[in-house]
Structures are given as structure tokens and as C-alpha cells.
N, C-alpha and C positions, 0 to 999 in steps of 0.2 A: 506117150507119143502115139499119135494116130497112124495106123497103117493104111495102105492103099485099100486093103480089103475092108477095113472098118469104115472108111469114107464111102466106098462103093455100096456097102450095106446100108448106111445112113441115107444115101441118095436114093437107093431102090425103095427103102421103106417109106420115105416121104413121098416119093413119086406114086407108089401104090396107094397110099392113103388118099392123096389128092384125086387120083383117077377113080377110086371107089366112090368117093363122095360126089364127084362130077357125073357119075353115071346115074345119079338120082335127078329126076326131072323136076322135083318139087323142092327146090332149095329156097330158103328164105333170103331176103336181102342181106341179112347179117352173115349167113353162111357164104354167100357169093363174095362179100367183102373180105372175110377171113381167108377164103381159098385164094383170092388174089394176093393177099399178103404172104401166105405160105408159098405160093408160086414164086413170088419175088425172092423169098428166102432160099428156095430151091435153086433158082437161077444164080443167086449170089453165093451158093454153097454154104449157107448158114443153117445147117440142118438142126442144130440145137435150138434155134429160134423158131424154125418152121414147124417142128414137131409139137410144141405146146400150142401154137396157133391152130394147128389142125385139130387138136383136142378140143379147143374152143369151138371150132367150126362143126365138129361132129356132135356137140351137145348144146344146140341152141336152147333147149329147155332149161339149161342151167345158166348159160352165159349171155344169151341175147338180151340186150336192153329193150325195155318196153318202148314201142314207137320208133324204133331205129329207122333212119332214112339214109340210104347210101349216097355218098358223094361222088363215087365213080360211075362211069357209064359202061364199064366192061360187062358183056353178057356172058352167059354160061358157054356159048359157042366160042367166044373169044378166049375164055379160060381153057377150054378144051384144045383149041388151036395152039395156044402157048405151051401147054403141057406136051402136046404132040411134037413140038419143035425141040423139046429136051430129050436127048437120047438117054436111054436107060443103060446103066453100066452092066 
């Protein structure tokens, strides 16, 4: 059974990982897409899904497909705004 403290820790950890990567100004389209997905997982409290997504975003050298084209139009500023709207526990 998950405790309130465990959930708060998972939320904080995912929030911090997203914020850290968003502080980078040179994100690839793949990273922006993955951060958007991880943010959606954070908003939906799906921490166990968001954590592996962030691992993928943090290592584009391993996971980014060649020639990836983003389908979304969300910018880094949009992602930062969404993250800022989420309160940290």
C-alpha cells in the first residue's frame, strides 16, 4: 500500500526531473515530446509511467529515433508554464 509520503516523494522526484531538464535551453524535439508526456503523467498522478518517460527524455543519445518530427506544437515555455502550475508537495 502506498502512503501519502511515498506519493509525495514520487511527485516531487518527477517534478524535479522535469524541471531540471526544462532548464536546458537546447532540447531536441524528441525531448520536448517526452517531457510533455511526462508532464501529462505528473498531472494525472501516474508517477510510475512518468519516471521511465523522463529516463527516455534524459537520454536522447540512446532513445531518440533518427529524423523524429514532433506532432505537438507545445513549446518549452508552454511546458515550463504547465510545470509551474503544478504545486510541489
